[in-house]
C-alpha positions as CSV (number, residue, x, y, z in Angstrom):
1,M,83.2,84.7,82.3
2,N,85.2,83.6,85.4
3,N,85.0,87.3,86.3
4,E,88.0,88.1,84.1
5,M,87.1,91.7,83.9
6,N,86.4,92.2,87.6
7,T,88.9,94.6,89.2
8,V,88.9,94.6,93.0
9,G,87.8,98.1,94.1
10,N,84.9,98.3,91.6
11,K,81.4,97.9,93.1
12,S,79.8,94.7,91.7
13,D,76.9,92.4,92.3
14,N,79.1,90.8,94.9
15,F,79.2,93.8,97.2
16,D,76.9,93.4,100.2
17,P,77.2,96.0,103.0
18,A,75.5,93.7,105.5
19,L,77.7,90.8,104.8
20,A,80.8,93.0,104.8
21,E,79.7,94.2,108.2
22,K,79.6,90.7,109.6
23,L,83.0,89.9,108.3
24,L,84.4,93.1,109.9
25,E,82.9,92.1,113.2
26,T,85.0,89.0,113.2
27,L,88.2,91.0,113.3
28,P,90.1,91.2,116.6
29,D,90.0,94.2,118.8
30,Y,93.2,95.9,117.6
31,D,92.8,98.9,120.0
32,S,92.7,96.9,123.3
33,D,96.4,97.4,124.0
34,C,96.9,100.9,122.5
35,T,98.3,102.6,125.5
36,I,101.5,104.6,126.2
37,D,102.5,101.9,128.7
38,R,102.3,99.3,126.0
39,I,104.5,101.5,123.7
40,I,107.0,101.9,126.5
41,H,107.1,98.2,127.1
42,K,107.8,97.5,123.4
43,I,110.6,100.0,123.5
44,I,112.2,98.6,126.6
45,T,112.0,95.0,125.4
46,C,113.3,95.9,121.9
47,D,117.0,95.3,121.0
48,K,117.1,98.7,119.3
49,Q,118.2,101.8,121.1
50,Y,115.5,104.6,121.4
51,D,115.3,108.1,122.9
52,L,112.4,107.2,125.3
53,S,112.1,110.7,126.8
54,K,111.6,112.2,123.3
55,I,108.9,109.6,122.5
56,I,107.1,110.2,125.7
57,S,107.3,114.0,125.1
58,A,105.8,113.5,121.6
59,Y,103.0,111.4,123.2
60,E,102.2,114.1,125.8
61,F,102.1,116.7,123.1
62,A,99.8,114.7,120.9
63,E,97.5,113.6,123.8
64,K,97.0,117.3,124.8
65,A,96.4,118.4,121.2
66,H,93.8,115.7,120.5
67,R,92.2,115.9,124.0
68,G,88.4,115.9,123.6
69,Q,88.5,114.4,120.0
70,K,86.9,111.1,119.4
71,R,87.2,108.4,116.7
72,S,84.2,106.9,115.0
73,S,84.3,104.0,117.6
74,G,83.7,106.6,120.3
75,Q,87.2,106.0,121.8
76,D,89.7,108.9,122.5
77,Y,91.4,109.9,119.3
78,I,94.9,109.4,120.8
79,I,94.2,105.6,120.4
80,H,94.9,106.0,116.7
81,P,98.4,107.6,116.9
82,L,99.4,105.1,119.6
83,A,98.3,102.2,117.3
84,V,100.3,103.6,114.4
85,A,103.4,104.0,116.6
86,G,102.9,100.4,117.8
87,I,102.9,99.1,114.2
88,L,106.1,101.0,113.4
89,L,107.7,99.7,116.6
90,D,107.1,96.2,115.3
91,F,109.2,97.3,112.3
92,C,111.8,98.7,114.7
93,M,111.7,102.1,113.1
94,D,113.9,104.8,114.5
95,T,113.0,107.3,117.3
96,D,112.0,110.2,114.9
97,T,109.7,107.9,113.0
98,I,107.9,106.8,116.2
99,C,107.6,110.5,117.3
100,A,106.2,111.4,113.9
101,A,103.7,108.6,114.1
102,L,102.4,109.9,117.5
103,L,102.2,113.4,116.0
104,H,101.1,112.6,112.5
105,D,97.6,114.1,112.8
106,V,98.2,117.1,115.0
107,V,98.8,119.6,112.2
108,E,95.9,118.3,110.2
109,D,93.3,118.0,113.0
110,T,94.4,120.5,115.8
111,P,95.7,124.1,116.1
112,A,99.3,122.8,116.3
113,T,101.6,124.0,113.5
114,F,104.6,122.7,111.6
115,D,106.8,125.4,113.3
116,D,105.6,124.1,116.8
117,L,106.8,120.6,115.9
118,K,110.0,121.9,114.4
119,K,110.9,123.9,117.6
120,R,109.9,121.1,119.9
121,F,111.1,117.9,118.1
122,G,113.4,119.0,115.4
123,Q,113.4,119.3,111.6
124,D,113.3,115.6,110.8
125,V,110.1,114.9,112.9
126,A,108.4,118.0,111.6
127,M,109.2,117.1,108.0
128,L,107.9,113.6,108.4
129,V,104.6,114.9,109.9
130,D,104.3,117.4,107.1
131,G,104.8,114.6,104.5
132,V,101.8,112.6,105.8
133,T,99.6,115.6,106.4
134,K,96.8,116.0,103.9
135,L,96.2,119.3,102.1
136,S,93.4,121.1,103.8
137,K,92.2,123.9,101.5
138,I,92.3,123.8,97.8
139,P,89.5,125.9,96.1
140,A,87.2,124.6,93.4
141,I,88.6,121.1,93.3
142,T,86.9,117.7,92.7
143,K,87.2,114.7,95.1
144,E,89.5,113.0,92.6
145,Q,91.7,116.0,92.2
146,M,91.9,116.4,96.0
147,Q,93.0,112.8,96.3
148,A,95.6,113.3,93.5
149,E,97.0,116.5,95.2
150,N,97.4,114.6,98.5
151,V,99.0,111.6,96.8
152,R,101.3,113.9,94.9
153,K,102.4,115.6,98.2
154,M,103.0,112.3,99.8
155,V,105.0,110.9,96.9
156,L,107.2,114.0,96.7
157,A,107.8,113.8,100.5
158,M,108.6,110.1,100.4
159,F,111.1,110.7,97.6
160,N,113.1,112.9,100.0
161,D,112.6,110.5,103.0
162,V,111.1,107.0,102.5
163,R,110.0,107.0,106.1
164,V,107.0,109.1,105.1
165,I,105.4,106.2,103.2
166,I,106.2,103.7,106.0
167,I,104.3,106.0,108.4
168,K,101.5,106.4,105.9
169,L,101.2,102.7,105.4
170,A,101.0,102.0,109.1
171,D,98.3,104.8,109.4
172,R,96.3,103.2,106.6
173,L,96.7,99.7,108.1
174,H,95.2,100.8,111.4
175,N,92.4,102.6,109.7
176,M,91.6,99.5,107.7
177,R,91.7,97.3,110.8
178,T,89.1,99.6,112.4
179,L,86.9,100.3,109.4
180,K,83.9,98.6,111.0
181,Y,83.2,101.8,112.8
182,R,82.8,103.8,109.6
183,P,79.6,104.1,107.5
184,P,79.3,101.7,104.5
185,E,80.0,104.3,101.8
186,K,83.2,105.4,103.6
187,R,84.3,101.8,103.8
188,I,83.9,101.3,100.1
189,Y,85.8,104.5,99.3
190,T,88.7,103.7,101.8
191,A,89.0,100.1,100.7
192,T,89.0,101.1,97.0
193,E,91.6,103.7,97.6
194,T,93.7,101.2,99.6
195,M,93.7,98.7,96.7
196,E,94.4,101.4,94.0
197,I,97.1,103.4,95.8
198,Y,98.5,101.9,99.0
199,V,98.7,98.2,97.9
200,P,100.7,99.0,94.7
201,I,103.1,101.2,96.9
202,C,103.5,98.3,99.3
203,R,104.3,96.0,96.4
204,R,106.9,98.4,94.9
205,F,108.6,98.8,98.2
206,G,108.4,95.1,99.0
207,I,106.5,95.4,102.3
208,K,104.7,92.1,101.9
209,A,103.4,91.8,105.5
210,V,101.4,95.1,105.2
211,K,100.4,94.4,101.5
212,E,98.8,91.1,102.2
213,E,96.9,92.4,105.3
214,L,95.6,95.4,103.4
215,E,94.5,93.2,100.5
216,D,92.6,90.8,102.7
217,L,90.9,93.6,104.7
218,S,89.8,95.3,101.5
219,L,88.4,92.1,100.1
220,R,86.2,91.6,103.1
221,I,84.5,94.9,102.1
222,L,84.6,94.9,98.3
223,D,83.7,91.2,97.7
224,P,82.5,89.5,100.9
225,Y,80.9,86.6,99.1
226,A,84.2,85.6,97.5
227,Y,86.1,86.1,100.8
228,I,83.7,83.8,102.7
229,E,83.8,81.2,99.9
230,L,87.6,81.1,99.8
231,E,87.8,81.1,103.6
232,K,85.5,78.0,103.7
233,I,87.5,76.2,101.1
234,M,90.8,76.9,103.0
235,E,89.3,76.0,106.3
236,S,87.8,72.7,105.0
237,R,91.2,71.5,103.8
238,K,93.2,72.8,106.8
239,E,94.1,69.5,108.4
240,E,94.9,68.0,105.0
241,R,97.0,71.0,104.0
242,E,98.9,71.1,107.2
243,A,99.7,67.4,107.0
244,F,100.8,67.8,103.4
245,I,103.1,70.7,104.2
246,E,104.6,68.9,107.2
247,T,105.4,65.9,105.1
248,I,107.2,68.0,102.5
249,K,109.2,69.9,105.1
250,K,110.4,66.6,106.6
251,R,111.5,65.3,103.2
252,I,113.4,68.4,102.3
253,E,115.0,68.5,105.8
254,K,116.1,64.9,105.3
255,G,117.5,65.7,101.9
256,C,119.5,68.6,103.2
257,S,120.9,66.5,106.1
258,T,123.3,64.8,103.6
259,F,125.0,68.2,102.8
260,E,127.1,70.4,105.0
261,F,125.6,73.9,105.6
262,K,127.1,76.8,107.4
263,E,124.0,76.8,109.6
264,P,121.1,74.3,109.6
265,P,118.5,75.4,107.0
266,V,115.3,76.9,108.4
267,I,112.3,75.3,106.7
268,D,108.7,76.4,107.0
269,G,105.5,76.2,105.1
270,R,102.7,78.6,104.1
271,V,99.5,78.9,102.1
272,K,98.7,81.8,99.8
273,S,96.7,84.6,101.3
274,I,93.0,84.8,100.6
275,Y,93.3,87.8,98.4
276,S,96.2,86.2,96.5
277,M,94.0,83.2,95.8
278,Y,91.1,85.5,94.8
279,S,93.2,87.4,92.3
280,K,94.2,84.3,90.5
281,I,90.8,82.6,90.6
282,Y,88.6,85.6,89.8
283,N,90.9,87.9,87.8
284,L,92.9,85.3,85.8
285,G,90.0,82.9,85.4
286,K,91.7,80.0,87.1
287,S,90.2,77.2,89.2
288,I,91.7,76.5,92.6
289,D,93.3,73.4,91.2
290,Q,95.1,75.4,88.6
291,I,96.9,77.5,91.2
292,Y,100.2,75.6,91.5
293,D,101.7,77.8,94.2
294,K,98.9,77.7,96.7
295,Y,101.1,75.5,98.9
296,A,104.7,76.7,99.4
297,V,107.7,75.6,101.5
298,R,110.4,78.1,102.2
299,V,114.0,77.2,102.9
300,I,116.2,79.8,104.5
301,V,120.0,79.3,104.4
302,S,123.1,81.3,105.1
303,T,124.7,82.0,101.7
304,K,123.8,82.5,98.1
305,Q,125.8,79.3,97.1
306,E,123.7,77.3,99.6
307,C,120.5,78.5,97.9
308,Y,121.6,76.9,94.6
309,N,122.7,73.7,96.5
310,V,119.2,73.4,98.0
311,L,117.7,73.9,94.6
312,G,119.6,70.9,93.3
313,I,118.5,68.8,96.3
314,V,114.8,69.7,95.7
315,H,115.0,69.0,92.0
316,D,116.6,65.6,92.7
317,M,113.8,64.7,95.2
318,F,110.8,66.1,93.3
319,Q,109.7,66.4,89.6
320,P,110.1,70.1,88.5
321,L,107.2,71.5,86.5
322,P,108.4,73.0,83.1
323,N,108.6,76.8,82.9
324,R,107.9,77.2,86.6
325,F,111.5,78.1,87.7
326,K,112.4,81.7,88.5
327,D,115.8,83.0,89.6
328,Y,115.2,86.3,91.4
329,I,118.7,86.0,93.0
330,S,120.6,86.7,89.8
331,T,117.9,89.0,88.6
332,P,116.2,90.7,91.6
333,K,112.8,92.3,91.3
334,P,112.8,96.1,91.2
335,N,111.6,96.2,94.8
336,G,114.8,94.4,95.8
337,Y,113.2,91.0,96.3
338,Q,115.6,88.0,95.9
339,S,114.8,84.3,96.0
340,L,114.8,81.1,94.0
341,H,111.3,79.9,93.1
342,T,110.6,76.4,91.7
343,T,107.3,74.5,91.4
344,V,107.6,70.8,91.7
345,L,105.3,67.8,91.9
346,G,105.1,65.7,95.1
347,E,104.5,61.9,95.2
348,E,100.8,62.6,95.9
349,G,100.5,64.4,92.5
350,I,100.0,67.7,94.2
351,P,102.1,70.6,92.9
352,F,103.8,73.0,95.4
353,E,106.3,75.8,95.3
354,V,109.6,75.9,97.0
355,Q,111.2,79.3,97.8
356,I,114.9,79.3,98.6
357,R,116.7,82.4,100.0
358,T,119.2,83.7,102.6
359,M,118.2,85.3,105.9
360,D,119.0,88.8,104.5
361,M,116.9,88.1,101.5
362,H,114.1,86.9,103.7
363,F,114.1,90.1,105.8
364,T,114.0,92.1,102.6
365,A,111.1,89.9,101.2
366,E,109.0,90.4,104.3
367,Y,109.7,94.0,105.2
368,G,111.0,95.6,102.0
369,V,112.4,99.1,102.6
370,A,111.5,98.8,106.3
371,A,114.1,96.1,106.7
372,H,116.7,98.8,106.7
373,W,115.5,99.8,110.2
374,K,114.4,96.5,111.5
375,Y,117.6,94.6,110.8
376,K,120.2,97.1,109.8
377,E,121.8,100.2,111.3
378,G,120.7,103.5,109.8
379,G,118.2,103.3,107.0
380,K,118.1,106.3,104.6
381,G,120.5,104.8,102.0
382,G,122.5,101.8,101.0
383,D,121.5,98.3,100.1
384,G,119.9,99.3,96.8
385,M,117.6,102.0,98.3
386,E,118.5,104.3,95.4
387,K,117.3,101.7,92.9
388,R,114.0,101.2,94.8
389,M,113.4,104.9,94.8
390,M,113.8,105.1,91.0
391,W,110.1,104.0,90.7
392,V,109.1,107.1,92.8
393,R,111.1,109.3,90.5
394,Q,109.4,107.8,87.5
395,V,105.9,108.4,89.0
396,I,106.8,112.0,89.7
397,E,108.2,112.5,86.2
398,A,105.1,110.9,84.7
399,Q,102.9,113.5,86.5
400,Q,105.2,116.4,85.6
401,S,105.3,115.4,81.9
402,A,101.5,115.2,81.8
403,D,100.9,118.5,83.6
404,D,98.0,116.7,85.2
405,V,98.1,116.1,88.9
406,E,95.7,113.1,88.5
407,E,98.4,111.4,86.4
408,I,100.3,110.6,89.6
409,V,97.4,108.5,90.8
410,N,97.0,106.8,87.4
411,A,100.7,106.0,87.4
412,I,100.4,104.2,90.8
413,K,97.1,102.5,89.9
414,T,98.6,101.0,86.7
415,E,101.6,99.6,88.5
416,A,101.9,96.1,87.1
417,I,101.7,93.1,89.5
418,E,103.7,90.7,87.3
419,E,107.0,91.3,85.5
420,I,108.9,89.8,82.7
421,F,112.7,89.8,82.0
422,V,113.9,90.4,78.5
423,M,117.6,90.3,77.4
424,T,119.5,92.6,75.2
425,P,121.8,91.0,72.6
426,K,124.8,91.8,74.9
427,G,123.2,89.9,77.8
428,M,121.8,92.8,79.9
429,T,118.5,91.9,81.6
430,I,115.7,94.4,81.4
431,S,112.7,94.2,83.8
432,L,109.3,95.2,82.2
433,P,105.7,94.8,83.2
434,V,103.6,92.1,81.6
435,G,102.2,93.5,78.3
436,A,105.1,95.8,77.6
437,N,106.3,96.1,74.0
438,V,109.5,96.9,72.2
439,I,109.1,100.7,72.5
440,D,108.9,100.3,76.3
441,F,112.0,98.1,76.1
442,A,113.9,100.8,74.1
443,Y,113.1,103.5,76.5
444,K,114.2,101.3,79.4
445,I,117.6,100.9,77.8
446,H,118.1,104.7,77.3
447,T,115.9,107.7,76.5
448,E,117.8,108.4,73.2
449,V,117.5,104.8,72.1
450,G,113.7,105.1,72.6
451,H,113.5,108.4,70.7
452,R,115.4,107.0,67.7
453,T,113.7,103.6,67.5
454,I,112.6,102.6,64.0
455,G,112.2,98.8,64.5
456,A,113.1,95.8,66.5
457,K,114.2,92.2,66.3
458,V,113.0,89.6,68.8
459,D,114.9,86.3,68.8
460,G,116.4,87.4,65.5
461,K,113.1,88.1,63.7
462,I,111.7,91.5,62.7
463,V,108.6,92.4,64.8
464,P,106.3,95.5,64.8
465,L,106.7,98.2,67.4
466,D,103.6,97.2,69.3
467,Y,104.9,93.6,69.6
468,K,104.3,92.4,73.2
469,L,107.5,90.9,74.7
470,Q,107.6,87.6,76.5
471,M,109.7,86.3,79.4
472,G,113.2,85.3,78.3
473,Q,113.2,86.7,74.8
474,I,116.2,88.6,73.3
475,C,115.3,92.0,71.9
476,E,117.4,94.1,69.6
477,I,116.4,97.7,69.0
478,L,117.0,99.2,65.5
479,T,117.6,102.9,65.6
480,A,117.8,105.8,63.1
481,R,121.2,107.4,62.4
482,E,119.8,110.9,62.6
483,R,120.2,112.3,66.0
484,D,117.3,114.7,65.7
485,R,114.8,111.9,65.0
486,G,112.0,111.8,67.6
487,P,109.1,109.6,68.7
488,S,105.7,109.4,67.0
489,R,102.7,110.8,68.8
490,D,100.9,107.5,68.2
491,W,103.3,105.8,70.6
492,L,101.5,107.4,73.5
493,N,98.6,105.1,72.7
494,I,100.9,102.0,72.4
495,V,103.3,102.1,75.3
496,K,102.6,100.2,78.5
497,T,105.0,101.8,81.0
498,N,104.6,105.3,82.5
499,E,108.4,105.7,82.1
500,A,108.1,105.5,78.3
501,R,105.0,107.6,78.1
502,S,106.6,110.3,80.3
503,K,109.7,110.4,78.1
504,I,107.7,110.7,74.9
505,R,105.6,113.6,76.3
506,S,108.7,115.3,77.5
507,W,110.3,115.2,74.0
508,Y,107.2,116.7,72.4
509,K,107.0,119.3,75.2
510,R,110.6,120.3,74.6
511,E,111.0,119.9,70.8
512,K,107.6,120.7,69.2
513,R,106.1,123.7,71.1
514,E,104.6,125.6,68.2
515,E,103.2,122.4,66.8
516,N,101.8,121.5,70.2
517,I,100.2,124.9,70.5
518,A,98.5,124.6,67.1
519,E,97.3,121.0,67.8
520,G,96.2,121.9,71.3
521,K,94.2,124.9,70.2
522,K,92.5,123.0,67.4
523,S,91.6,120.1,69.9
524,L,90.2,122.5,72.5
525,Q,88.1,124.4,70.0
526,R,86.8,121.2,68.6
527,A,85.9,119.9,72.1
528,F,84.2,123.3,72.9
529,K,82.1,123.0,69.7
530,R,81.1,119.5,70.5
531,Y,80.1,120.4,74.1
532,R,78.4,123.7,73.0
533,I,80.8,125.8,75.0
534,N,80.4,129.0,72.9
535,L,83.0,131.4,74.0
536,D,85.0,134.0,72.1
537,E,88.7,133.3,72.2
538,S,89.3,136.4,74.2
539,Q,87.3,134.8,77.0
540,Y,89.4,131.6,77.2
541,T,92.1,132.9,79.6
542,E,89.6,134.0,82.2
543,F,87.4,130.9,81.8
544,L,90.4,128.5,82.0
545,H,92.2,130.3,84.8
546,D,91.7,127.6,87.4
547,D,92.9,124.9,85.0
548,F,96.1,126.9,84.3
549,H,97.1,126.5,87.9
550,R,96.1,122.8,88.2
551,H,98.2,122.0,85.1
552,N,101.2,124.1,85.8
553,C,100.4,126.5,82.9
554,A,101.2,130.2,83.0
555,T,99.6,131.3,79.8
556,L,96.9,130.2,77.3
557,D,99.6,129.1,74.9
558,D,101.2,126.9,77.6
559,F,97.7,125.3,78.1
560,Y,97.3,124.7,74.3
561,A,100.8,123.2,74.2
562,S,100.1,120.9,77.1
563,I,96.9,119.6,75.4
564,G,99.0,119.2,72.2
565,Y,101.6,116.9,73.7
566,G,99.2,115.0,75.8
567,G,100.0,116.6,79.2
568,V,96.3,117.6,79.6
569,S,93.6,115.1,78.8
570,L,90.6,116.9,77.4
571,N,88.4,113.9,78.2
572,K,89.0,114.5,81.9
573,I,88.5,118.3,82.0
574,I,85.8,118.9,79.4
575,P,82.8,117.6,81.5
576,R,83.8,119.9,84.4
577,L,84.3,122.8,82.0
578,K,80.9,122.1,80.5
579,D,79.3,122.2,84.0
580,K,81.1,125.5,84.7
581,Y,80.0,127.0,81.4
582,D,76.4,126.0,82.0
583,K,76.4,127.6,85.4
584,E,77.9,130.9,84.1
585,Y,76.4,131.1,80.6
586,G,73.9,128.3,80.3
587,V,70.3,128.7,79.1
588,S,67.7,128.5,81.9
589,E,65.5,125.4,82.0
590,G,62.3,125.7,80.0
591,Q,63.5,128.4,77.7
592,E,62.1,127.9,74.2
593,T,64.8,129.6,72.1
594,L,67.4,127.5,70.4
595,H,71.1,127.7,71.5
596,L,72.9,129.1,68.4
597,I,76.5,129.1,67.4
598,K,78.4,130.8,64.6
599,P,80.1,128.1,62.5
600,K,83.0,128.9,60.2
601,S,81.6,126.6,57.5
602,P,78.2,125.1,56.6
603,H,79.2,121.9,58.4
604,V,78.5,121.7,62.1
605,D,80.0,118.6,63.9
606,G,79.8,116.7,60.6
607,I,76.1,117.3,59.9
608,V,74.6,119.5,57.2
609,L,71.3,121.2,58.2
610,D,69.2,122.1,55.2
611,R,67.0,124.6,57.1
612,E,69.3,126.1,59.7
613,N,73.1,125.6,59.7
614,N,73.9,127.4,62.9
615,I,72.3,125.2,65.5
616,A,74.1,123.4,68.3
617,I,74.4,119.7,67.8
618,K,74.6,116.8,70.2
619,Y,74.5,113.0,69.5
620,A,71.9,111.1,71.4
621,A,73.2,108.6,73.9
622,C,70.1,106.5,73.6
623,C,71.2,105.2,70.1
624,N,74.7,106.6,69.5
625,P,74.4,107.5,65.8
626,L,77.5,107.0,63.7
627,P,78.4,108.4,60.2
628,G,76.7,105.9,57.8
629,D,73.5,105.5,59.9
630,E,70.3,107.0,58.7
631,I,69.5,109.9,61.0
632,V,66.8,112.2,62.2
633,G,67.0,115.3,64.4
634,F,65.0,116.3,67.4
635,I,64.7,120.0,68.3
636,T,65.3,120.2,72.1
637,R,64.2,123.0,74.4
638,G,67.1,125.4,74.7
639,H,69.8,122.9,73.8
640,G,69.9,122.8,70.0
641,L,69.4,119.7,67.9
642,S,69.7,116.1,69.2
643,V,70.7,113.6,66.5
644,H,69.2,110.1,66.5
645,T,69.2,107.1,64.2
646,T,66.0,106.2,62.4
647,K,65.9,102.9,64.3
648,C,66.1,104.7,67.7
649,R,63.6,103.4,70.2
650,N,62.6,107.0,71.2
651,Y,62.0,108.0,67.6
652,L,59.9,104.9,66.8
653,S,57.9,105.5,70.0
654,A,57.2,109.0,68.9
655,L,55.9,107.8,65.6
656,Q,53.6,105.3,67.4
657,R,52.2,108.0,69.7
658,N,51.5,110.2,66.6
659,D,51.4,113.4,68.6
660,P,51.4,116.3,66.0
661,A,53.0,118.7,68.4
662,E,55.8,116.3,69.2
663,L,56.3,115.1,65.6
664,Q,56.9,118.8,64.5
665,R,60.0,118.7,66.6
666,W,61.5,115.8,64.6
667,T,63.2,116.7,61.3
668,H,64.6,114.6,58.5
669,D,66.3,117.6,56.9
670,I,69.8,116.6,58.2
671,Q,72.5,114.5,56.7
672,W,76.1,113.5,57.3
673,T,78.9,115.4,55.5
674,D,81.4,113.7,53.3
675,E,83.9,113.9,56.1
676,Q,84.0,110.5,57.8
677,N,86.7,111.2,60.4
678,I,84.3,112.1,63.2
679,P,85.1,110.1,66.4
680,L,81.9,109.2,68.2
681,Q,81.0,106.8,71.0
682,T,79.0,103.7,70.4
683,E,78.4,100.4,72.3
684,F,78.4,96.8,71.3
685,T,77.8,93.4,72.8
686,V,79.6,90.1,72.2
687,T,78.0,86.8,73.0
688,A,80.5,83.9,73.2
689,T,81.1,80.5,74.8
690,D,82.6,81.1,78.2
691,R,86.4,80.4,78.4
692,V,89.5,81.6,80.1
693,G,91.2,84.4,78.0
694,L,88.1,85.4,76.1
695,V,88.0,89.0,77.4
696,Y,91.8,89.3,76.7
697,D,91.4,88.2,73.1
698,I,88.5,90.6,72.4
699,T,90.3,93.6,73.9
700,S,93.4,92.6,72.0
701,V,91.5,93.1,68.8
702,L,90.4,96.5,69.9
703,T,93.9,97.5,70.9
704,A,95.4,96.2,67.7
705,S,92.8,98.2,65.7
706,H,93.7,101.3,67.8
707,I,90.1,101.6,69.0
708,P,89.8,103.6,72.3
709,I,87.8,101.7,74.9
710,V,85.6,104.0,77.1
711,H,84.5,101.2,79.4
712,S,83.8,97.5,79.3
713,S,82.2,94.8,81.4
714,S,81.5,91.1,81.2
715,R,79.0,88.7,82.8
716,N,77.9,85.1,82.8
717,L,74.6,84.2,81.1
718,K,72.1,81.7,82.3
719,S,72.7,79.7,79.0
720,G,76.2,79.1,80.2
721,N,77.6,81.5,77.6
722,A,79.3,84.8,78.4
723,S,78.5,88.4,77.4
724,F,81.0,91.1,76.9
725,D,79.8,94.8,76.6
726,A,82.0,97.7,75.6
727,A,81.7,101.4,74.8
728,I,84.2,102.5,72.2
729,I,85.2,105.6,70.2
730,I,84.9,105.0,66.4
731,S,84.5,107.1,63.3
732,G,81.6,105.4,61.4
733,T,79.6,102.3,60.6
734,E,82.1,101.2,58.0
735,Q,85.0,101.1,60.5
736,L,82.6,99.5,63.0
737,E,81.7,96.6,60.7
738,K,85.4,95.9,59.9
739,L,85.9,95.7,63.7
740,F,83.0,93.3,64.1
741,E,84.5,91.1,61.3
742,K,87.7,90.8,63.3
743,I,85.9,90.1,66.6
744,R,83.8,87.4,64.9
745,K,87.0,85.5,64.2
746,V,87.9,85.3,67.9
747,D,87.6,81.7,69.1
748,G,84.2,81.0,70.7
749,V,82.4,84.2,69.5
750,I,78.8,83.5,68.7
751,S,77.6,87.0,67.8
752,V,78.6,90.6,67.9
753,E,76.2,93.5,67.4
754,R,75.6,97.1,68.4
755,S,73.9,97.5,71.8
756,K,70.2,98.4,71.8
757,K,68.8,100.7,74.5
């Protein structure tokens, strides 16, 4: 399926530790010149003024603190801080940042303290080091929560001083460059984390140089087959590519010679990075010939007006491709990026992209926020820094409104790569991620506009609230007159942006506390019943005490309320609470007695038991029964009744074995209740002809039907067709069949059926 569902960072059949090892061995020796003498030489030869004595003092402090410590390569640990400082000197960061780079691991890995650094090097250096220092001791926490806590600490610190993230990115870059010394499982984890957290941060802050290197280094580990294949393709066409780009450069240079410029334009060429090619070929299902911007020529001029003059020259010389022009000068990207992009067709019939920008725009495009130190005086503010930091504020607010520390990681992971620009009727341009709808648009205009939204017009036509906006459309939001009108809870499942989701949660958190408490309590008790966590309500506070702290809740009612408005995701915490319950209250293995509960009605989890109506219920994962299926029950040892379909492979095997002792444990004396609203998990498989966009079309049907997707995957079949598998939450066979009817109408679908295990 052209790997449409592949996401870099997930293990796949393409992962090969041995092949990744060979690719890492081809990397240069980045540590060969990591010495204090090399750092001093960089400082002396740099145009920027540095406090050299302070930097040397920081080195001496770090060298003494780390003395005796070794890296995985066997080299002295001080090599790493020196390498990080060297990377930051290439960005011409200020003295305090270089000192913090040299000292960035002393608090985490040595007896040195924050106060030691503050007394010796000042408040700024100490705060920068604290911002990049990981939390060391958090009791009873998972690996994911520890990661989230550390990311949260880093994000809060960089909101106060953006230099924190620049140090952290340099730290991560050196660790990725030297990842060959780490064990394979550590490489996978580090590369995955890099792609999910640090690359999106680079993108948002416009630090292109670091972003592209991190992407390519990660790809070597996560999909070495693809890396090698693309590297071969690019190497095989190297001479042809260089000749083509050189020809284009000369033609543009000749065209520009007929105009008068303040300074002669600087013209250079480039080819897309390997990862950039990979993401379009493998994730978007494109062939290499469909990538129109794999070749690019960049023209750098002195003024904004000259940019538009060059655009006219290029369009006179070459045939522009329709819908391939983007004006990021008049409408900059949120990370501050400005440039004119146009894709044109050369005489050879080869499409290529031309980027046109000023030198200031170029500095910003390459170095993002770091350009403030590399090419300007100062650095903490000015030049749109406040606008760039708005994204950090939104990430923090998303986590705070969710009361779930892991939400901060999710907010970064889901950061959109591509953006669209949509206009208001008054001509204001709104930037949104691809896939955003009119509710996202409304909240982007103003919080109150979002809360009072009742409809929308796009290009003059009424559209539904979940309508996905497209580039260049004009959207008008229709609002209610009542000031006290609020958003719908269902919007949380519709919106694309973290900003909109955060504002909706915040409204419910503020305006509907009693309703949230009631809804949250009901949801928690329902989840406890489903997972057979049988506690009296008086035990809840003690049992949930650790979660109160993790989700910023002081009382049980606060916790209920947070569940009610979506701040706490039960799907995330229930598995861990079940493990905790089993350890503290669970039935020992091999115990023959049934695990009983006391239901408030004769219905238990939607099943009527004719003989015993107080037995714990679970739905078998081997066949995923749904309301509407014919069912049988299997009496387990110590864990209640397991519900299977009558077509289940395990049940049919038991019938074939005809073991009287085993058959006694199967019972037909169970049936579904009349209540059909019982959300359960099931899986299905779609077989279809392979084509670009197939996965998108299928998942769009699920989204439009408001069917939650637990997980999904796709693969190519030997027949040349494609297979799409998904696990979903659905309330019964009737709803499932209606869904299948919709999927069968998708172009190319051959069959769709429930998965058989």
